[in-house]
Each structure stands twice: as C-alpha cells, then as structure tokens.
N, C-alpha and C positions, 0 to 999 in steps of 0.2 A: 511294662513298657510296650507301646505299639510297635509291631514288627516293621512296619514301613518306616516309622521314624528311626528305628534302630539301623535299618539298612542305609537310610539317607545319611545319618550321622557318621556311618563308616564308609561313605562314598561308594556303596554297592548299588548298582543299577539293575534294571531288568536283564540287560545284556552286558556282560563284563569281559574284558580281555584278560585271559588267564596266563599271559607270559610277560615277564618283565625283567629287565636288566637293572632295575633300580632307579633308572632315569627315564626309560622308554618303555611303553607298553606296546607290544608287538602283535600285529594282526596276522592271522594265518588262515589258510583254507582247510585246516584240520577239522575233525568232528568236534562238536561242542559237548560239554558236560551239562546236564540239566540237574540242578539240585532240588530234590523234593524233601520236605520235612517229614521225618517219621512221626512227628508229633501229631499232625493232622492230615498228612498225605498231600498237602498242597505244594504246588510248584513255587519255589522261592525266586529263583533267577537261573540264567544260564552263564556258562563261562567257556570261552574259546580255549583251545588246547594247542600244544606245540606239535609241529611235525619234525621230521629228522633234520631238515635243513635249518630250521629255527633253533633246534637243540644245539647243533654245532656252533651256531652264531653266539648263542648265549654263553656256552662254555668258553669260547674264545674271548668273549668280553670279560668273563670271570678271571680267566688266566691273565689277561693283560692288566686287569686292575690289581692283581696280587703283587705285581712288580712295584707298584706305588704304595699300596696299602701296608705292606710288610715293613716299609721304611718309616711309617708313622711310629712315634714312640708308644709303647704299650699303654702308659697312663692316658695318653691322648685318645687312643682307641677306646679305652675304658670310659672316658668322658662322653664319648658318642653313645655308648651303651647306657650310660646313666641317663641320658636324655630320653632314650627309647623307653626306659623304665618309667620315667616321669610321664611320657605321652601315653603309656599304657594305663597309668593311674587315671588319667583324664577319660579314657575310653573304656574303663573296666566294666561299667554296667552294660554298655552297648555291646562290646565284644563278647562278655560272658553270656548275655542273652542270646546273641547270634550262635555261639557255641551250643548252647542248650537247644535252640530251635533247629539248627541244621543237623546236630548229632543225636539229640534225643536225651542227653543226661539232664538231671535236675538243674534248676537254675542256681541253686547253692553250689553245685559242683562246677557249673559253667563259670561262675564268678570266682570259685576257688581255683580253677585252671588258669584264669588270667592273673590271679594273685601269685600263683606259682611262677609265671612269667616275670612279674615284678620282682619277686624274690630272687630269681636266678640272675636278673639284671644287676641287683645289688651285689650278689655274690661275685659276678664277673667283674664288676668295677673294683672290688677289693683285690681280686686275683690279678688284675692288670698291673699291680705293683708288686706281685709276688711270684713271678715267673723265674723261679730261682734254679740254679745248678749247684754242683758240689765243687769244692776245692779239695784236691787229692795230693797227698805228699808223694813226691817222686823218689825213686831209689837213686837217681842220678843227682849229684851235687849241683846247685845253682840251676835247677829246673823247676818249673811250676806246672802242674797238671790241673786242669779243671774241665768241667763239662758245662755245656750250654745248650739251650733248646731253641730251635728255629721252626718257623711255621712250615707247614707242609705244602700249601698251595690252595687249590680248589677242593673244598669239602662238599661232597654230594650228600644230601639228607633226604631220605625216603621215610615219610611219616605215615601213621596209620589214622583211621577215622576216630578211634575212641578217645584219644587226646589230640585233637586236631591242631592245637597251637602250642601247647606246653612243651611237647617233645622237640619241636622245631626250636624253640627258645633255649632248651637245655643244650642243644648242639651249636646253634648259630652264635649265641651270645659269648660262649666260651671260645668257639673257633675264631670269632672276630677279635677278641682281645688278645688272642694268640698270634694274630697277624694273617689269618687265612681269609679267603673269600668263600662264599657259600652259594650253592645252587639247590634250591628246594623243590622236591617233587612230592607235593602233598597227596593224600588219599583222593581218589577220583569221587569218593562219597561225600567229601567236605571241601569243595573248592573255594566256597565264598569266604569262610574264615581265613583261609590262606591269603586270599586277595586282600582282605581287610588288614591283615598284619603287614603285608608287603606295602600297602599305602601308608600305614602309620610309620613304618620304617623309612620309607622313601622321603617323607617329610623331614624327618630328623637328619638323614644323610644329606639332603639338599642344603639344609641350613648350615651344615658343618663342612661342606665342600668335599664330602666323601667321594672317591672315584666311582664312577658308573661301573657296575659289575661286581661290587663287594657283596651285595645281596640280590640274588636272582630267583625268580620263580618260574617253574615249568609245570603247568597243569597238564595232565594227560593220563593215559592208561598205563598199563604195565610195561609197554614197549619203551617208555621214557626211562623207567628204572633199569631195563635191560641195556639200553644205550649207555647209561651212566656206569653200570657195572663193568662194561666192556672198555670203557674210555680211559686210556692211560693218562690223560690230562687231569684226571680226578684221582689223586693218590689215596684218598680216604672216602669210602662210602659208608655212611651210618644208616642202617636200615632197621626200622621198627615194624613188626608185623608177625605173621604166622612163621612157624618153624619151616614149613615147606618153602615159603618165599625166601627165608633167610638162608637155607641150604643152597638154593640157586644162586643167590647173591654171593655167598661166601666162595662157592666153587669158581664162579666167573671172575671175581676180583682176584682170588688166589692165583688163577690161571695166568694173570699178568703181573703177579707178585706185588699187587696193591695191598692196602690195609682195609679191613672191614671192622666196623663196630656194630654188633648185632644185638638187638633187644627183642627176643622172640617169645614164644609161648610159655605159659606158666600152668602148673597143676597143684596149686598151693593148698597146704593143709595146716589146720590148727589141732594141736594135741590138747585135749581137755582132760587135765589130771584130776584125780580124786581129791587133791589138795588145792584145787583152783577156787577162786572166788566165782561162783557160778553166775551171779548177776553180771559181773563185769565180762565174763566169758560169753554170756548170751549177746551182749551188745556188740562185742568184737566179731562174733560169728555171724550174726544177722547182717550187720552193715557190710562185712567183708563178702558175704554171699550174694546180697541183692543190690549193693551199691552200683550205679551205672548200669543197672539191669544185667549184671553179671558180665559186663563187657570191659573189664580191666584185666590186664595181664597179671595183676596181683589179686585178682578176685579169689575169695576162698572157695575152693571146689570140694574140699574133703574135710570132714570133722572126724577125728580119731579120739574116741571117748572111753574113758576107763569104765570097765564093766560094772563097777560097784555104783556108778552114778549114771550109767547109760540111759536107763529107763526115765529117771527123773529129769535129766537134761533134755531128752527127746521130748518130754511133755512141755517143757519150757519153750522149746523151739516151735512146736506146733501152736502154742498159744501166741507166741510173738509173731508168727507168720500170719495169723488171723488179723493182726493189727496193722499189717502193711497196707498202705494206701497206694494204689496204682492209678496213673492218669497223667494228665498234661504236666510235663515237668516244669513248665513255667509257673505253675501253681505250687507255692512253697509248702502247702499242706500235704502234697503227694510225695512219697518216698521213692517210688520207682516209675520211670518213664518207659518209653518203647525200646525195642531192639532197632538197630539201624535201618533194617529193610526186611522185605519178605524172604530174601534168601536166608537171613539170619533166623527168621521164624521157622523156616523149613529145617534148618540145621538143629534147632531146638526140638522140633517134633520128631525128627529122625533119631536123635539121641534118646529121647524119652522112650520111643518105641523099641530101640535097641536094648536099653536097660530093662525094660519090662520082659523083653524076650528072653534075656539072660536070667530072669527070675528076681529082679530087684523089687523090693517091697516099697510101694508108694506110700510115704508117711504123710506128705502134703502133696495134693493132687496138682498135676500139670494141666495146662490148657491155654487156648488162645481166647483173648477177650474181644468181644464185639459189641456193637450198639452205641449208644450216645456216650460221647467222650472217648471212644476208641475207633474213630473213623479211618485211621491209617492201616489197620489190620496188622500193626507191628507190636501190639501189647500182649505180653504173655504173662502167665502166673509164675512167680518164683516157686519152685517145687523142691521136695526133699525125697530121696530114696535111700533105703538100706541096701548096701551092696557089698560085694567082695572086691577088695582093692586090686586083686589080680586080673579082673575082667578087662578085656581089651578096651571096651568102651569107657571104662573108668580111667584107663591109662591115657586116653585121648582128651585134649582140651576142647570143650565146646564153649563158645563165647555167648553164654546165656546164663540165666539165673537158676542153674541146676546144682543142688548141693547133695553130695554123697555122705553118708554117715556109716560108721563101723566101730565096733567095740575093740578094746585091747586089754591084755592082762598085766604086762609089765612094761616099764619104760623102754627097755631095749626093743621089745616088739613094736611099740608105738613108733619109735624112731625109724626102725626098719620099714614100717609101712609108709611113714612119711617120705623116706628116701627112694621107695621102690616104684618110681615113675620116671619116664625119660626126661622130664623137665626139672629145672632146679632154680626157680626164681625166688620166691618168698615163702617163709615158713614161720610158725609161731607155736609156742607152748603157753598154756594158761596153768600157772602153778604158783603156790606161795612157799614151796619147798625149795630151799636154795640149792640143794644137791641136784634136784631134778633139773632146775634152770641151768645150772653150770654144766651139767652132763649134756644138755641139749645144745649148748653153745661150744662144746669142746670138740676135739678131733673125731670123737666117735659119735657126734651128734648130727645136726642138720647138715646136709650137703648143698644147701641153697646159698646163693649170693646174699640173701637177706634172711636173718634169723632173729625173731623178736621174742621177748618174754612179757606176758601180760598186756600185750597189744595185739591187734589182728595182723593180717597179712598185707592189708592195703594201707595207704596213707604214708608213703615214704617221704622223708624230709629231704629238701634239696641240698642240705649240708653233707649228706652222706653219698657215697658213690652208689649209683642205682644200677643193678643188673644181676644176672644169674649165670649158673653153670649148666653143663650138659646141653640139652637141646634148646635151652634159653639163649645160647649163643656165646656166653662169656664176656659180653661187652660191659662197659661201665660208663655211665653218663652222670651229669650233674655235678655233685660236690666232691669233696676230698681231693685227690690228685688226678681226677679224671681228665683234667686239662692236658695231661701228657700225651694222650692218644691223638691229640690234634697238632702235635709237634714232633720233630725228629731230634734225637739226641746226638750231640757232637762232642767228642772228647778232644781237647786241645792240650798241647804241651808247648811251653815257651822255655827256650834255653837262653839264659841270660849270663852265661859263663863265657870264657874266652877259648873253650875247647869243645870238641864234639865227641863225647863218649858214645860208643856203639853198644847195642844190646848184646847180651851174653858174652861180654868182654872181648868181642872180635876186634882185632887190630887191622886197620886199613890205612897204612901210612903213605902219604904222597909227598 
C-alpha cells in the first residue's frame, strides 16, 4: 500500500495537532515531534505537543467527563467499544501499515497488532456485562454483605514505541467499560499512530454522544509523563517501558498514594530439554529472538540448552540464522526490519562490545547493515553469543536481536539460571517430559508472570493476564481479571432487621 494513501486514509497530514480531548484538537506553542521512519529514514510528518498549561486543561476535561461517563450503564459503554472494534476492522490494513512504517516491525506484525486491538475490544464488550462482585454471608442475623466495584476516575496511560497502539487499547478499552476516562501519553517515537487511533475513536464517540474528555491524547516528551505521575487527579498511571522509567513512575505515584500498573523490562529464557522436539524448539527460539528485531518485552534473550544436545542445537540455530531475511518490513518476504532509531543501534553495538570484552564467544556475528535497502542505518544483524549467565551485561535487557546461549546439566540448574536475572516477565521450557513440564510450572519452577510449555516466550494471548514479577513491575493487563486494577473495591452491608447489633457484642443502650 502506498504510504501517502495510508496517511490520507487515516487523516494524517504533513503537520498534525498532537493534543486532543476527544472532541477538540488543541494547538500549542510547545516543540513539535518529527516522526522519521526507521524503514527508509524518511520524514513522515510532524506532530505538535502539549505544554504544561494544556496538560492541566486536558486533565480537567477528563476529570469532568468522568462524572458523566461513570453513570452510563456498563453494557452501553461496552457497545461504544464494540463500535470502535468495528471501525478498527475497517482501518486494519492502513493502521497496520502505519504501525509497520513508523515503528519498523514487519507488516504481518503491524497487522497483527491491530488485530490485537480488535480482539481486546471484543473481550471488553463481553466484560461490560460481567463486572461482578461477591455476596458474603454475615455473622449478624438479617444482614447482607456484598462487594461491588466502582471506577477510579482518570486513568493515565504511558505507552512505549514497540507496541505503539495495542498496549493503549489493552488499557483504554478495559478502563472505558469500567467507567473511567483515559489520558494517553504515547511514545514520542511513534506519535502518528497515536493520532490515527484518537481520530478513529473520536469518530465513534461523536456518533454515540460520548462526553468530551473520555478519550484524551497528549503527545510530548518525558515531562508529560512526569506531570501525570505527580498528578493526584490521576488515580491510576499505567506505564509501559524500561525498568528505569518504571521505577521513577512507581516512586512518584506511590509518593501521593496513587496506583500504578507497570509493564517493564524482560530478560526471557527458553529451556531446551534433551526431551524436547528440537524442530519445534528451533521455531520458537528463532521467532522469539528475532521477531520485531528483538524489540519486544517478551523477546527471547537467553537459551538454556541441555548439554547432551547443546552442540547439535547450536548447529541448527546457526543454520536457521543464515536463512533470516533482513530488510524493508513492508515486504512480506523479510523476517526482520530495522531497530527504531540510531540510539537503539548504538545500544546494540555497545552491548556486543561489552559481551566480547567479557569473553563471549560469537556464534553468529553481529553487525550493522548498509547499502541498498538499508538506507536508514537502523538495520542490524541478529547475533548469537555463548555467555555466562552471571555476567552483568547478560543480566541487562538490550532491546535488540542479541541472543545468549548456555548449557545446563540438570533441570534444577536450568530453572536456577532462568530465574537468576532481575526481570521476571516471560519464560518457557521445551520438553515432551511431563514431569519436567510440571516442575517448571510448579512453585519451584519459573518465577515469571508468564510460563509456557512447548511455545516460546512471545505471542501472549489477550485472554490471559499479561505481566511479570520482580523488575518487570508486577502489573497485569489485558485478560483474566485484569479489569480490577481499573476499579476500586467497596464492601457494603445492609441491615434489614429491626435492631442494630454491634460488633464484638458491645452493648450501647439508649
């Protein structure tokens, strides 16, 4: 699809206003963001950003809209989200293409990300009729206890460049059916996809008479996220990004006793057992390591391979890496596109240098690609190193296609290696041995929020709660009962008797 036609179909111009309250696009004198495609290095368009005054005006509008929106019946809110899902179906090809071109992931992945938005819309619609509480038996006669859930208010969403639209939908669609309003601060590296999503949403909201302020957009740099983290009008801040960023958000939000939902770094491993299906394992390992050019929080960073099959599986990996096609992600024949920008390329090179300095053995060579088809200087080679898991550089997450491999003797040792990193997002074991699989999933197994058997570390389904432990932040988004984070629990007691018994048998006669 022609990029100019894509932009036009999504109402993206050469110059775009990047701040919206859902009904009004607000001009400011703040600096602009220029979006360059990592695919070819070309300028796509610019977007204006918010200043502090505009930020406060947007939050005020979202807070005011909450008073109205929370009184809409939840199924009616769900109906609005259903229509957003339908609108996304109409724009799937265009929006998926823009995701691919602005972020650099393959077209298949860009389209898949929009499909994820559609899927979470469907999930949210069903959820809108299932915001349930419990009924609890009271110890007092003729009393009824129950719990119910109320919306929080304004939900702040800080998203990252690698999933520029899906993570916003995970949060906003659920938050909306729960009765909250949302203010989105997207990555400054992908402002155009955010503007496109806001325009799609705005169309549906207008048709349904949704109050202005239910969906707000604030493009800008880190200062917007800092303002949001400090703002007591924002009871929940959902932040996706680096562990460093997440720690800053968590500390600031906790300082005002607010709530934070954190989806941070991963250092994900696959254990390859001697009882594994090696062909299946190879597919899971290679896709997990090189998909999105290693720029997923669930990217496979480490392979822990049983010593009896270590050399054989290493040969399979080397052969598979020779078949990987790197190039323009809009070309479906290519497996790997570019990194997001030259800063990411420098991080890749610095990590490669550090691994070599520590004594890492280069199994598949690293490097930056140049020449025809690689005009943006953001294309790198997926590489493999034999390392020691304890090395500091291995303990660190680098957002790039760098895979570390290491042998193990016993399952207990493999699980210990898997868990011996600060992060705890996703993990997997490849084995046809039931005892190994169950051990990996047991209390003495993986310490991650996601643990898989015979599938890789990436590719989570929206039906399950997504998130991790330790320095991954502990947050949960998407499926299962993740909706509860967007609401507050209230315990209610109704006395329908003609007396008032007091707790602990206290007598207070009047």
